[in-house]
N, CA, C and O atoms as a printed pandas DataFrame, in Angstrom:
     atom_number atom_name residue_name chain_id  residue_number  x_coord  y_coord  z_coord
0              1         N          UNK        A               1  121.472  192.071   80.255
1              2        CA          UNK        A               1  120.692  191.045   80.913
2              3         C          UNK        A               1  119.214  191.425   80.848
3              4         O          UNK        A               1  118.844  192.572   81.104
4              5         N          UNK        A               2  118.395  190.471   80.512
5              6        CA          UNK        A               2  116.961  190.729   80.402
6              7         C          UNK        A               2  116.296  190.649   81.777
7              8         O          UNK        A               2  116.858  190.104   82.727
8              9         N          UNK        A               3  115.112  191.196   81.855
9             10        CA          UNK        A               3  114.343  191.084   83.093
10            11         C          UNK        A               3  114.005  189.631   83.392
11            12         O          UNK        A               3  113.930  189.230   84.554
12            13         N          UNK        A               4  113.802  188.847   82.344
13            14        CA          UNK        A               4  113.507  187.426   82.546
14            15         C          UNK        A               4  114.675  186.763   83.272
15            16         O          UNK        A               4  114.478  186.059   84.263
16            17         N          UNK        A               5  115.875  186.988   82.782
17            18        CA          UNK        A               5  117.064  186.409   83.397
18            19         C          UNK        A               5  117.245  186.937   84.815
19            20         O          UNK        A               5  117.566  186.177   85.729
20            21         N          UNK        A               6  117.040  188.236   84.998
21            22        CA          UNK        A               6  117.170  188.831   86.334
22            23         C          UNK        A               6  116.207  188.181   87.322
23            24         O          UNK        A               6  116.584  187.884   88.456
24            25         N          UNK        A               7  114.985  187.964   86.902
25            26        CA          UNK        A               7  114.006  187.343   87.798
26            27         C          UNK        A               7  114.385  185.901   88.119
27            28         O          UNK        A               7  114.207  185.457   89.253
28            29         N          UNK        A               8  114.898  185.171   87.150
29            30        CA          UNK        A               8  115.322  183.795   87.408
30            31         C          UNK        A               8  116.484  183.771   88.397
31            32         O          UNK        A               8  116.554  182.895   89.259
32            33         N          UNK        A               9  117.386  184.725   88.271
33            34        CA          UNK        A               9  118.541  184.775   89.169
34            35         C          UNK        A               9  118.164  185.200   90.585
35            36         O          UNK        A               9  118.863  184.862   91.540
36            37         N          UNK        A              10  117.071  185.934   90.728
37            38        CA          UNK        A              10  116.671  186.377   92.062
38            39         C          UNK        A              10  115.724  185.407   92.759
39            40         O          UNK        A              10  115.349  185.631   93.910
40            41         N          UNK        A              11  115.332  184.331   92.076
41            42        CA          UNK        A              11  114.422  183.363   92.698
42            43         C          UNK        A              11  115.105  182.772   93.925
43            44         O          UNK        A              11  116.230  182.283   93.823
44            45         N          UNK        A              12  114.443  182.806   95.089
45            46        CA          UNK        A              12  115.100  182.437   96.341
46            47         C          UNK        A              12  115.374  180.946   96.534
47            48         O          UNK        A              12  116.127  180.584   97.438
48            49         N          UNK        A              13  114.808  180.100   95.746
49            50        CA          UNK        A              13  115.002  178.646   95.890
50            51         C          UNK        A              13  115.746  178.103   94.669
51            52         O          UNK        A              13  115.953  178.806   93.680
52            53         N          UNK        A              14  116.134  176.853   94.768
53            54        CA          UNK        A              14  116.779  176.159   93.655
54            55         C          UNK        A              14  115.731  175.888   92.576
55            56         O          UNK        A              14  114.582  175.571   92.883
56            57         N          UNK        A              15  116.131  176.013   91.329
57            58        CA          UNK        A              15  115.202  175.753   90.213
58            59         C          UNK        A              15  115.161  174.275   89.831
59            60         O          UNK        A              15  114.643  173.925   88.771
60            61         N          UNK        A              16  115.690  173.427   90.665
61            62        CA          UNK        A              16  115.590  171.989   90.419
62            63         C          UNK        A              16  116.449  171.503   89.270
63            64         O          UNK        A              16  116.097  170.536   88.596
64            65         N          UNK        A              17  117.558  172.155   89.042
65            66        CA          UNK        A              17  118.462  171.708   87.993
66            67         C          UNK        A              17  118.076  172.146   86.591
67            68         O          UNK        A              17  118.708  171.724   85.623
68            69         N          UNK        A              18  117.064  172.975   86.461
69            70        CA          UNK        A              18  116.652  173.472   85.142
70            71         C          UNK        A              18  117.717  174.443   84.636
71            72         O          UNK        A              18  118.181  175.304   85.383
72            73         N          UNK        A              19  118.097  174.305   83.390
73            74        CA          UNK        A              19  119.074  175.194   82.759
74            75         C          UNK        A              19  118.463  176.591   82.671
75            76         O          UNK        A              19  117.518  176.811   81.912
76            77         N          UNK        A              20  118.997  177.529   83.442
77            78        CA          UNK        A              20  118.421  178.882   83.519
78            79         C          UNK        A              20  118.426  179.600   82.172
79            80         O          UNK        A              20  117.471  180.305   81.847
80            81         N          UNK        A              21  119.482  179.430   81.390
81            82        CA          UNK        A              21  119.553  180.132   80.103
82            83         C          UNK        A              21  118.526  179.580   79.124
83            84         O          UNK        A              21  117.872  180.345   78.415
84            85         N          UNK        A              22  118.378  178.255   79.079
85            86        CA          UNK        A              22  117.371  177.662   78.194
86            87         C          UNK        A              22  115.968  178.045   78.644
87            88         O          UNK        A              22  115.081  178.280   77.824
88            89         N          UNK        A              23  115.782  178.103   79.958
89            90        CA          UNK        A              23  114.486  178.516   80.488
90            91         C          UNK        A              23  114.196  179.965   80.120
91            92         O          UNK        A              23  113.098  180.279   79.662
92            93         N          UNK        A              24  115.168  180.847   80.317
93            94        CA          UNK        A              24  114.988  182.263   79.967
94            95         C          UNK        A              24  114.737  182.432   78.480
95            96         O          UNK        A              24  113.865  183.204   78.081
96            97         N          UNK        A              25  115.495  181.716   77.655
97            98        CA          UNK        A              25  115.315  181.794   76.199
98            99         C          UNK        A              25  113.921  181.331   75.792
99           100         O          UNK        A              25  113.295  181.927   74.915
100          101         N          UNK        A              26  113.439  180.273   76.428
101          102        CA          UNK        A              26  112.121  179.735   76.083
102          103         C          UNK        A              26  111.012  180.692   76.526
103          104         O          UNK        A              26  110.058  180.919   75.782
104          105         N          UNK        A              27  111.130  181.242   77.710
105          106        CA          UNK        A              27  110.122  182.211   78.170
106          107         C          UNK        A              27  110.058  183.390   77.208
107          108         O          UNK        A              27  108.972  183.809   76.807
108          109         N          UNK        A              28  111.214  183.924   76.837
109          110        CA          UNK        A              28  111.251  185.062   75.914
110          111         C          UNK        A              28  110.664  184.695   74.559
111          112         O          UNK        A              28  109.898  185.468   73.983
112          113         N          UNK        A              29  111.018  183.521   74.048
113          114        CA          UNK        A              29  110.505  183.087   72.747
114          115         C          UNK        A              29  108.985  182.905   72.792
115          116         O          UNK        A              29  108.289  183.236   71.832
116          117         N          UNK        A              30  108.480  182.384   73.899
117          118        CA          UNK        A              30  107.026  182.181   74.031
118          119         C          UNK        A              30  106.276  183.508   73.991
119          120         O          UNK        A              30  105.297  183.654   73.260
120          121         N          UNK        A              31  106.740  184.469   74.778
121          122        CA          UNK        A              31  106.028  185.750   74.812
122          123         C          UNK        A              31  106.177  186.515   73.497
123          124         O          UNK        A              31  105.239  187.178   73.056
124          125         N          UNK        A              32  107.348  186.424   72.873
125          126        CA          UNK        A              32  107.529  187.080   71.575
126          127         C          UNK        A              32  106.639  186.432   70.514
127          128         O          UNK        A              32  106.039  187.125   69.693
128          129         N          UNK        A              33  106.559  185.121   70.535
129          130        CA          UNK        A              33  105.723  184.415   69.563
130          131         C          UNK        A              33  104.244  184.735   69.786
131          132         O          UNK        A              33  103.494  184.912   68.826
132          133         N          UNK        A              34  103.829  184.809   71.041
133          134        CA          UNK        A              34  102.429  185.144   71.338
134          135         C          UNK        A              34  102.067  186.498   70.737
135          136         O          UNK        A              34  101.017  186.645   70.111
136          137         N          UNK        A              35  102.931  187.477   70.925
137          138        CA          UNK        A              35  102.670  188.815   70.390
138          139         C          UNK        A              35  102.683  188.793   68.866
139          140         O          UNK        A              35  101.822  189.395   68.225
140          141         N          UNK        A              36  103.655  188.105   68.292
141          142        CA          UNK        A              36  103.777  188.063   66.836
142          143         C          UNK        A              36  102.573  187.382   66.206
143          144         O          UNK        A              36  102.062  187.848   65.188
144          145         N          UNK        A              37  102.115  186.292   66.793
145          146        CA          UNK        A              37  100.951  185.583   66.257
146          147         C          UNK        A              37   99.678  186.430   66.357
147          148         O          UNK        A              37   98.853  186.424   65.444
148          149         N          UNK        A              38   99.523  187.150   67.453
149          150        CA          UNK        A              38   98.371  188.045   67.590
150          151         C          UNK        A              38   98.407  189.118   66.512
151          152         O          UNK        A              38   97.388  189.411   65.886
152          153         N          UNK        A              39   99.581  189.703   66.297
153          154        CA          UNK        A              39   99.726  190.747   65.280
154          155         C          UNK        A              39   99.514  190.183   63.877
155          156         O          UNK        A              39   98.944  190.860   63.022
156          157         N          UNK        A              40   99.965  188.957   63.631
157          158        CA          UNK        A              40   99.768  188.340   62.320
158          159         C          UNK        A              40   98.281  188.092   62.063
159          160         O          UNK        A              40   97.785  188.353   60.967
160          161         N          UNK        A              41   97.575  187.592   63.071
161          162        CA          UNK        A              41   96.133  187.372   62.912
162          163         C          UNK        A              41   95.428  188.678   62.591
163          164         O          UNK        A              41   94.547  188.723   61.732
164          165         N          UNK        A              42   95.818  189.737   63.281
165          166        CA          UNK        A              42   95.219  191.045   63.035
166          167         C          UNK        A              42   95.536  191.528   61.620
167          168         O          UNK        A              42   94.667  192.070   60.938
168          169         N          UNK        A              43   96.783  191.332   61.181
169          170        CA          UNK        A              43   97.158  191.734   59.821
170          171         C          UNK        A              43   96.383  190.923   58.788
171          172         O          UNK        A              43   95.962  191.461   57.764
172          173         N          UNK        A              44   96.194  189.637   59.050
173          174        CA          UNK        A              44   95.404  188.800   58.142
174          175         C          UNK        A              44   93.981  189.343   58.005
175          176         O          UNK        A              44   93.407  189.337   56.917
176          177         N          UNK        A              45   93.426  189.809   59.114
177          178        CA          UNK        A              45   92.071  190.362   59.083
178          179         C          UNK        A              45   91.981  191.629   58.247
179          180         O          UNK        A              45   90.898  192.007   57.802
180          181         N          UNK        A              46   93.109  192.280   58.034
181          182        CA          UNK        A              46   93.133  193.503   57.225
182          183         C          UNK        A              46   93.386  193.241   55.747
183          184         O          UNK        A              46   93.305  194.157   54.928
184          185         N          UNK        A              47   93.684  192.019   55.413
185          186        CA          UNK        A              47   93.947  191.681   54.007
186          187         C          UNK        A              47   92.637  191.633   53.218
187          188         O          UNK        A              47   91.589  191.277   53.757
188          189         N          UNK        A              48   92.709  191.994   51.939
189          190        CA          UNK        A              48   91.532  191.951   51.068
190          191         C          UNK        A              48   91.004  190.527   50.915
191          192         O          UNK        A              48   89.803  190.316   50.748
192          193         N          UNK        A              49   91.907  189.558   50.972
193          194        CA          UNK        A              49   91.511  188.161   50.774
194          195         C          UNK        A              49   91.351  187.438   52.118
195          196         O          UNK        A              49   91.764  186.287   52.263
196          197         N          UNK        A              50   90.754  188.117   53.086
197          198        CA          UNK        A              50   90.655  187.602   54.451
198          199         C          UNK        A              50   90.005  186.215   54.501
199          200         O          UNK        A              50   90.392  185.388   55.327
200          201         N          UNK        A              51   89.049  185.953   53.652
201          202        CA          UNK        A              51   88.366  184.655   53.664
202          203         C          UNK        A              51   89.333  183.514   53.375
203          204         O          UNK        A              51   89.134  182.397   53.853
204          205         N          UNK        A              52   90.372  183.784   52.599
205          206        CA          UNK        A              52   91.367  182.758   52.286
206          207         C          UNK        A              52   92.350  182.531   53.427
207          208         O          UNK        A              52   93.151  181.597   53.386
208          209         N          UNK        A              53   92.290  183.387   54.446
209          210        CA          UNK        A              53   93.228  183.320   55.559
210          211         C          UNK        A              53   92.577  182.840   56.861
211          212         O          UNK        A              53   93.165  182.973   57.934
212          213         N          UNK        A              54   91.381  182.291   56.767
213          214        CA          UNK        A              54   90.646  181.855   57.957
214          215         C          UNK        A              54   91.451  180.869   58.794
215          216         O          UNK        A              54   91.557  181.029   60.010
216          217         N          UNK        A              55   92.015  179.860   58.157
217          218        CA          UNK        A              55   92.793  178.854   58.898
218          219         C          UNK        A              55   94.040  179.491   59.507
219          220         O          UNK        A              55   94.419  179.155   60.629
220          221         N          UNK        A              56   94.669  180.390   58.790
221          222        CA          UNK        A              56   95.861  181.068   59.295
222          223         C          UNK        A              56   95.519  181.889   60.534
223          224         O          UNK        A              56   96.256  181.870   61.520
224          225         N          UNK        A              57   94.413  182.602   60.482
225          226        CA          UNK        A              57   93.986  183.426   61.618
226          227         C          UNK        A              57   93.725  182.541   62.834
227          228         O          UNK        A              57   94.179  182.846   63.937
228          229         N          UNK        A              58   93.007  181.467   62.634
229          230        CA          UNK        A              58   92.692  180.544   63.736
230          231         C          UNK        A              58   93.966  179.951   64.317
231          232         O          UNK        A              58   94.118  179.875   65.536
232          233         N          UNK        A              59   94.878  179.531   63.454
233          234        CA          UNK        A              59   96.134  178.943   63.908
234          235         C          UNK        A              59   96.972  179.967   64.657
235          236         O          UNK        A              59   97.576  179.652   65.682
236          237         N          UNK        A              60   97.008  181.203   64.142
237          238        CA          UNK        A              60   97.719  182.286   64.829
238          239         C          UNK        A              60   97.176  182.491   66.238
239          240         O          UNK        A              60   97.945  182.575   67.195
240          241         N          UNK        A              61   95.872  182.570   66.367
241          242        CA          UNK        A              61   95.261  182.857   67.660
242          243         C          UNK        A              61   95.439  181.701   68.642
243          244         O          UNK        A              61   95.683  181.922   69.828
244          245         N          UNK        A              62   95.317  180.467   68.145
245          246        CA          UNK        A              62   95.565  179.306   69.012
246          247         C          UNK        A              62   97.009  179.305   69.497
247          248         O          UNK        A              62   97.274  179.093   70.680
248          249         N          UNK        A              63   97.937  179.541   68.583
249          250        CA          UNK        A              63   99.353  179.549   68.929
250          251         C          UNK        A              63   99.648  180.663   69.929
251          252         O          UNK        A              63  100.381  180.454   70.895
252          253         N          UNK        A              64   99.087  181.831   69.702
253          254        CA          UNK        A              64   99.302  182.952   70.610
254          255         C          UNK        A              64   98.852  182.611   72.026
255          256         O          UNK        A              64   99.576  182.866   72.988
256          257         N          UNK        A              65   97.673  182.043   72.155
257          258        CA          UNK        A              65   97.155  181.687   73.478
258          259         C          UNK        A              65   98.035  180.642   74.166
259          260         O          UNK        A              65   98.342  180.759   75.352
260          261         N          UNK        A              66   98.435  179.626   73.408
261          262        CA          UNK        A              66   99.250  178.548   73.977
262          263         C          UNK        A              66  100.632  179.064   74.361
263          264         O          UNK        A              66  101.160  178.687   75.408
264          265         N          UNK        A              67  101.226  179.921   73.530
265          266        CA          UNK        A              67  102.542  180.482   73.850
266          267         C          UNK        A              67  102.480  181.362   75.097
267          268         O          UNK        A              67  103.358  181.277   75.956
268          269         N          UNK        A              68  101.461  182.198   75.203
269          270        CA          UNK        A              68  101.328  183.065   76.376
270          271         C          UNK        A              68  101.160  182.228   77.644
271          272         O          UNK        A              68  101.772  182.519   78.672
272          273         N          UNK        A              69  100.339  181.205   77.565
273          274        CA          UNK        A              69  100.136  180.320   78.714
274          275         C          UNK        A              69  101.436  179.613   79.081
275          276         O          UNK        A              69  101.772  179.499   80.260
276          277         N          UNK        A              70  102.159  179.143   78.085
277          278        CA          UNK        A              70  103.426  178.453   78.348
278          279         C          UNK        A              70  104.418  179.401   79.006
279          280         O          UNK        A              70  105.082  179.030   79.974
280          281         N          UNK        A              71  104.523  180.613   78.494
281          282        CA          UNK        A              71  105.413  181.598   79.105
282          283         C          UNK        A              71  105.051  181.864   80.554
283          284         O          UNK        A              71  105.929  182.003   81.405
284          285         N          UNK        A              72  103.763  181.934   80.833
285          286        CA          UNK        A              72  103.308  182.156   82.211
286          287         C          UNK        A              72  103.643  180.969   83.110
287          288         O          UNK        A              72  104.144  181.150   84.220
288          289         N          UNK        A              73  103.369  179.758   82.634
289          290        CA          UNK        A              73  103.661  178.554   83.425
290          291         C          UNK        A              73  105.162  178.447   83.691
291          292         O          UNK        A              73  105.575  178.128   84.806
292          293         N          UNK        A              74  105.975  178.713   82.670
293          294        CA          UNK        A              74  107.432  178.627   82.836
294          295         C          UNK        A              74  107.972  179.698   83.775
295          296         O          UNK        A              74  109.063  179.541   84.324
296          297         N          UNK        A              75  107.235  180.772   83.965
297          298        CA          UNK        A              75  107.668  181.861   84.837
298          299         C          UNK        A              75  107.394  181.581   86.314
299          300         O          UNK        A              75  107.867  182.315   87.182
300          301         N          UNK        A              76  106.642  180.534   86.599
301          302        CA          UNK        A              76  106.313  180.174   87.984
302          303         C          UNK        A              76  107.127  178.942   88.386
303          304         O          UNK        A              76  107.207  177.968   87.637
304          305         N          UNK        A              77  107.731  178.999   89.580
305          306        CA          UNK        A              77  108.602  177.899   89.996
306          307         C          UNK        A              77  108.203  177.263   91.317
307          308         O          UNK        A              77  108.620  176.142   91.610
308          309         N          UNK        A              78  107.415  177.947   92.111
309          310        CA          UNK        A              78  106.987  177.394   93.386
310          311         C          UNK        A              78  106.040  176.231   93.123
311          312         O          UNK        A              78  105.076  176.372   92.371
312          313         N          UNK        A              79  106.309  175.088   93.735
313          314        CA          UNK        A              79  105.472  173.910   93.517
314          315         C          UNK        A              79  105.631  173.327   92.127
315          316         O          UNK        A              79  104.691  172.745   91.583
316          317         N          UNK        A              80  106.813  173.478   91.548
317          318        CA          UNK        A              80  107.123  173.014   90.189
318          319         C          UNK        A              80  106.679  171.576   89.953
319          320         O          UNK        A              80  106.942  170.694   90.771
320          321         N          UNK        A              81  106.013  171.348   88.843
321          322        CA          UNK        A              81  105.557  170.021   88.434
322          323         C          UNK        A              81  106.177  169.708   87.076
323          324         O          UNK        A              81  105.751  170.247   86.055
324          325         N          UNK        A              82  107.180  168.841   87.068
325          326        CA          UNK        A              82  107.918  168.527   85.844
326          327         C          UNK        A              82  107.010  167.935   84.768
327          328         O          UNK        A              82  107.183  168.237   83.587
328          329         N          UNK        A              83  106.059  167.109   85.150
329          330        CA          UNK        A              83  105.171  166.494   84.158
330          331         C          UNK        A              83  104.289  167.529   83.477
331          332         O          UNK        A              83  104.091  167.475   82.263
332          333         N          UNK        A              84  103.760  168.468   84.245
333          334        CA          UNK        A              84  102.944  169.533   83.670
334          335         C          UNK        A              84  103.796  170.410   82.761
335          336         O          UNK        A              84  103.366  170.783   81.670
336          337         N          UNK        A              85  104.996  170.738   83.209
337          338        CA          UNK        A              85  105.891  171.563   82.396
338          339         C          UNK        A              85  106.183  170.888   81.062
339          340         O          UNK        A              85  106.142  171.538   80.017
340          341         N          UNK        A              86  106.473  169.608   81.085
341          342        CA          UNK        A              86  106.733  168.876   79.835
342          343         C          UNK        A              86  105.505  168.907   78.914
343          344         O          UNK        A              86  105.636  169.118   77.709
344          345         N          UNK        A              87  104.323  168.699   79.481
345          346        CA          UNK        A              87  103.093  168.687   78.682
346          347         C          UNK        A              87  102.832  170.053   78.044
347          348         O          UNK        A              87  102.459  170.139   76.874
348          349         N          UNK        A              88  103.030  171.112   78.820
349          350        CA          UNK        A              88  102.806  172.461   78.301
350          351         C          UNK        A              88  103.824  172.786   77.209
351          352         O          UNK        A              88  103.472  173.358   76.177
352          353         N          UNK        A              89  105.084  172.419   77.440
353          354        CA          UNK        A              89  106.122  172.659   76.429
354          355         C          UNK        A              89  105.831  171.889   75.144
355          356         O          UNK        A              89  106.026  172.416   74.049
356          357         N          UNK        A              90  105.373  170.665   75.269
357          358        CA          UNK        A              90  105.065  169.864   74.082
358          359         C          UNK        A              90  103.880  170.468   73.325
359          360         O          UNK        A              90  103.891  170.519   72.095
360          361         N          UNK        A              91  102.861  170.923   74.052
361          362        CA          UNK        A              91  101.717  171.571   73.398
362          363         C          UNK        A              91  102.168  172.839   72.673
363          364         O          UNK        A              91  101.726  173.109   71.556
364          365         N          UNK        A              92  103.037  173.605   73.301
365          366        CA          UNK        A              92  103.528  174.839   72.683
366          367         C          UNK        A              92  104.349  174.520   71.438
367          368         O          UNK        A              92  104.196  175.165   70.400
368          369         N          UNK        A              93  105.216  173.522   71.550
369          370        CA          UNK        A              93  106.024  173.111   70.401
370          371         C          UNK        A              93  105.134  172.711   69.227
371          372         O          UNK        A              93  105.396  173.091   68.086
372          373         N          UNK        A              94  104.094  171.951   69.508
373          374        CA          UNK        A              94  103.179  171.503   68.457
374          375         C          UNK        A              94  102.401  172.673   67.855
375          376         O          UNK        A              94  102.224  172.735   66.638
376          377         N          UNK        A              95  101.937  173.600   68.693
377          378        CA          UNK        A              95  101.193  174.763   68.202
378          379         C          UNK        A              95  102.092  175.627   67.324
379          380         O          UNK        A              95  101.661  176.120   66.281
380          381         N          UNK        A              96  103.334  175.806   67.745
381          382        CA          UNK        A              96  104.270  176.610   66.958
382          383         C          UNK        A              96  104.596  175.941   65.623
383          384         O          UNK        A              96  104.730  176.620   64.605
384          385         N          UNK        A              97  104.721  174.631   65.625
385          386        CA          UNK        A              97  104.977  173.921   64.370
386          387         C          UNK        A              97  103.798  174.093   63.414
387          388         O          UNK        A              97  103.987  174.391   62.235
388          389         N          UNK        A              98  102.588  173.906   63.924
389          390        CA          UNK        A              98  101.395  174.041   63.090
390          391         C          UNK        A              98  101.256  175.462   62.555
391          392         O          UNK        A              98  100.954  175.658   61.378
392          393         N          UNK        A              99  101.471  176.440   63.406
393          394        CA          UNK        A              99  101.330  177.836   62.992
394          395         C          UNK        A              99  102.438  178.211   62.008
395          396         O          UNK        A              99  102.185  178.886   61.011
396          397         N          UNK        A             100  103.656  177.774   62.289
397          398        CA          UNK        A             100  104.761  178.038   61.371
398          399         C          UNK        A             100  104.507  177.437   59.998
399          400         O          UNK        A             100  104.758  178.076   58.976
400          401         N          UNK        A             101  104.008  176.207   59.980
401          402        CA          UNK        A             101  103.687  175.543   58.705
402          403         C          UNK        A             101  102.614  176.316   57.941
403          404         O          UNK        A             101  102.730  176.522   56.733
404          405         N          UNK        A             102  101.569  176.741   58.654
405          406        CA          UNK        A             102  100.469  177.467   58.013
406          407         C          UNK        A             102  100.943  178.822   57.496
407          408         O          UNK        A             102  100.654  179.191   56.358
408          409         N          UNK        A             103  101.661  179.552   58.320
409          410        CA          UNK        A             103  102.119  180.880   57.899
410          411         C          UNK        A             103  103.107  180.799   56.738
411          412         O          UNK        A             103  103.120  181.677   55.875
412          413         N          UNK        A             104  103.932  179.757   56.708
413          414        CA          UNK        A             104  104.870  179.602   55.592
414          415         C          UNK        A             104  104.134  179.474   54.256
415          416         O          UNK        A             104  104.658  179.883   53.220
416          417         N          UNK        A             105  102.943  178.919   54.274
417          418        CA          UNK        A             105  102.162  178.782   53.039
418          419         C          UNK        A             105  101.753  180.142   52.468
419          420         O          UNK        A             105  101.493  180.262   51.270
420          421         N          UNK        A             106  101.697  181.155   53.319
421          422        CA          UNK        A             106  101.261  182.488   52.896
422          423         C          UNK        A             106  102.409  183.492   52.856
423          424         O          UNK        A             106  102.209  184.651   52.490
424          425         N          UNK        A             107  103.601  183.056   53.228
425          426        CA          UNK        A             107  104.745  183.960   53.396
426          427         C          UNK        A             107  105.153  184.652   52.100
427          428         O          UNK        A             107  105.644  185.780   52.133
428          429         N          UNK        A             108  104.959  183.998   50.968
429          430        CA          UNK        A             108  105.321  184.606   49.696
430          431         C          UNK        A             108  104.438  185.787   49.327
431          432         O          UNK        A             108  104.846  186.664   48.566
432          433         N          UNK        A             109  103.234  185.804   49.865
433          434        CA          UNK        A             109  102.281  186.855   49.540
434          435         C          UNK        A             109  102.119  187.879   50.668
435          436         O          UNK        A             109  101.804  189.043   50.422
436          437         N          UNK        A             110  102.340  187.431   51.903
437          438        CA          UNK        A             110  102.111  188.285   53.066
438          439         C          UNK        A             110  103.349  188.291   53.956
439          440         O          UNK        A             110  103.692  187.276   54.561
440          441         N          UNK        A             111  104.011  189.429   54.030
441          442        CA          UNK        A             111  105.233  189.555   54.822
442          443         C          UNK        A             111  104.984  189.259   56.298
443          444         O          UNK        A             111  105.849  188.694   56.967
444          445         N          UNK        A             112  103.817  189.632   56.810
445          446        CA          UNK        A             112  103.521  189.367   58.219
446          447         C          UNK        A             112  103.498  187.874   58.505
447          448         O          UNK        A             112  103.856  187.447   59.603
448          449         N          UNK        A             113  103.084  187.082   57.535
449          450        CA          UNK        A             113  103.102  185.623   57.716
450          451         C          UNK        A             113  104.531  185.093   57.728
451          452         O          UNK        A             113  104.832  184.146   58.455
452          453         N          UNK        A             114  105.410  185.689   56.937
453          454        CA          UNK        A             114  106.818  185.273   56.936
454          455         C          UNK        A             114  107.435  185.547   58.302
455          456         O          UNK        A             114  108.116  184.688   58.863
456          457         N          UNK        A             115  107.199  186.740   58.837
457          458        CA          UNK        A             115  107.735  187.110   60.143
458          459         C          UNK        A             115  107.172  186.191   61.229
459          460         O          UNK        A             115  107.896  185.755   62.124
460          461         N          UNK        A             116  105.897  185.907   61.140
461          462        CA          UNK        A             116  105.249  185.044   62.121
462          463         C          UNK        A             116  105.824  183.627   62.067
463          464         O          UNK        A             116  106.083  183.020   63.106
464          465         N          UNK        A             117  106.018  183.114   60.879
465          466        CA          UNK        A             117  106.594  181.774   60.743
466          467         C          UNK        A             117  107.969  181.714   61.398
467          468         O          UNK        A             117  108.303  180.718   62.039
468          469         N          UNK        A             118  108.766  182.761   61.247
469          470        CA          UNK        A             118  110.088  182.805   61.872
470          471         C          UNK        A             118  109.979  182.774   63.397
471          472         O          UNK        A             118  110.725  182.054   64.062
472          473         N          UNK        A             119  109.057  183.550   63.945
473          474        CA          UNK        A             119  108.870  183.572   65.403
474          475         C          UNK        A             119  108.404  182.205   65.903
475          476         O          UNK        A             119  108.831  181.742   66.960
476          477         N          UNK        A             120  107.535  181.572   65.140
477          478        CA          UNK        A             120  107.047  180.244   65.522
478          479         C          UNK        A             120  108.179  179.221   65.510
479          480         O          UNK        A             120  108.271  178.392   66.415
480          481         N          UNK        A             121  109.028  179.269   64.507
481          482        CA          UNK        A             121  110.158  178.327   64.425
482          483         C          UNK        A             121  111.126  178.545   65.584
483          484         O          UNK        A             121  111.654  177.587   66.148
484          485         N          UNK        A             122  111.355  179.813   65.936
485          486        CA          UNK        A             122  112.246  180.116   67.062
486          487         C          UNK        A             122  111.667  179.558   68.364
487          488         O          UNK        A             122  112.393  178.961   69.159
488          489         N          UNK        A             123  110.383  179.749   68.579
489          490        CA          UNK        A             123  109.743  179.267   69.794
490          491         C          UNK        A             123  109.694  177.738   69.817
491          492         O          UNK        A             123  109.931  177.121   70.856
492          493         N          UNK        A             124  109.390  177.138   68.686
493          494        CA          UNK        A             124  109.380  175.678   68.584
494          495         C          UNK        A             124  110.743  175.117   68.998
495          496         O          UNK        A             124  110.822  174.156   69.763
496          497         N          UNK        A             125  111.807  175.726   68.485
497          498        CA          UNK        A             125  113.168  175.273   68.799
498          499         C          UNK        A             125  113.480  175.490   70.281
499          500         O          UNK        A             125  114.076  174.620   70.916
500          501         N          UNK        A             126  113.086  176.632   70.836
501          502        CA          UNK        A             126  113.341  176.911   72.252
502          503         C          UNK        A             126  112.615  175.904   73.147
503          504         O          UNK        A             126  113.162  175.463   74.158
504          505         N          UNK        A             127  111.394  175.543   72.779
505          506        CA          UNK        A             127  110.646  174.525   73.536
506          507         C          UNK        A             127  111.344  173.182   73.443
507          508         O          UNK        A             127  111.472  172.481   74.448
508          509         N          UNK        A             128  111.798  172.812   72.255
509          510        CA          UNK        A             128  112.516  171.534   72.077
510          511         C          UNK        A             128  113.781  171.508   72.918
511          512         O          UNK        A             128  114.080  170.499   73.555
512          513         N          UNK        A             129  114.528  172.608   72.926
513          514        CA          UNK        A             129  115.778  172.656   73.685
514          515         C          UNK        A             129  115.532  172.558   75.185
515          516         O          UNK        A             129  116.258  171.861   75.894
516          517         N          UNK        A             130  114.513  173.253   75.664
517          518        CA          UNK        A             130  114.205  173.169   77.083
518          519         C          UNK        A             130  113.703  171.771   77.435
519          520         O          UNK        A             130  114.097  171.209   78.457
520          521         N          UNK        A             131  112.850  171.217   76.607
521          522        CA          UNK        A             131  112.358  169.857   76.844
522          523         C          UNK        A             131  113.508  168.858   76.931
523          524         O          UNK        A             131  113.536  168.025   77.837
524          525         N          UNK        A             132  114.442  168.932   76.011
525          526        CA          UNK        A             132  115.556  167.990   75.999
526          527         C          UNK        A             132  116.451  168.155   77.221
527          528         O          UNK        A             132  117.076  167.194   77.669
528          529         N          UNK        A             133  116.516  169.372   77.761
529          530        CA          UNK        A             133  117.351  169.580   78.957
530          531         C          UNK        A             133  116.655  169.101   80.234
531          532         O          UNK        A             133  117.301  168.908   81.264
532          533         N          UNK        A             134  115.349  168.914   80.159
533          534        CA          UNK        A             134  114.609  168.433   81.346
534          535         C          UNK        A             134  114.759  166.935   81.543
535          536         O          UNK        A             134  114.489  166.411   82.623
536          537         N          UNK        A             135  115.190  166.251   80.495
537          538        CA          UNK        A             135  115.400  164.809   80.590
538          539         C          UNK        A             135  114.188  163.999   80.267
539          540         O          UNK        A             135  114.237  162.769   80.311
C-alpha cells in the first residue's frame, strides 16, 4: 500500500463518492509525471542540439508545473470543489497530451523523451479515468 492510499484511507470525512483507487492512481501519476518532465527538460538542456529542443523543454516544464499542482489539489479534500477539480484535471490531461505528443517527436533520438512521453500518457489516462468517475 502506498502512502497516498494510506492517507486517503485515514481521511476523517467522506470523500464525496470519489473512487479512492482512481484518485490515488491519479495523484501518483501526476507527481511521477511532474518529476519525469522536470528531468526530461534538464536532459534536453544537456543535449548538443539544445536549440532544437526549445519547444520540448518549454512543454516539459509547463507539464511538470501543471502535474505538480494537480497532484497537490487532488491531495486536499476539505472544502472539496468538484468544478475546480474537473478544471484542474482537464488542464492536466491537456498538458500531458501536449507534452507526450512533443516528446514522442524526439523519442527516436532521445531516450529521455521516450520515457517522458510514457509518463505523460500514463498521467493523461489517469486524469481521464478520474474525470469520468466524477460524472
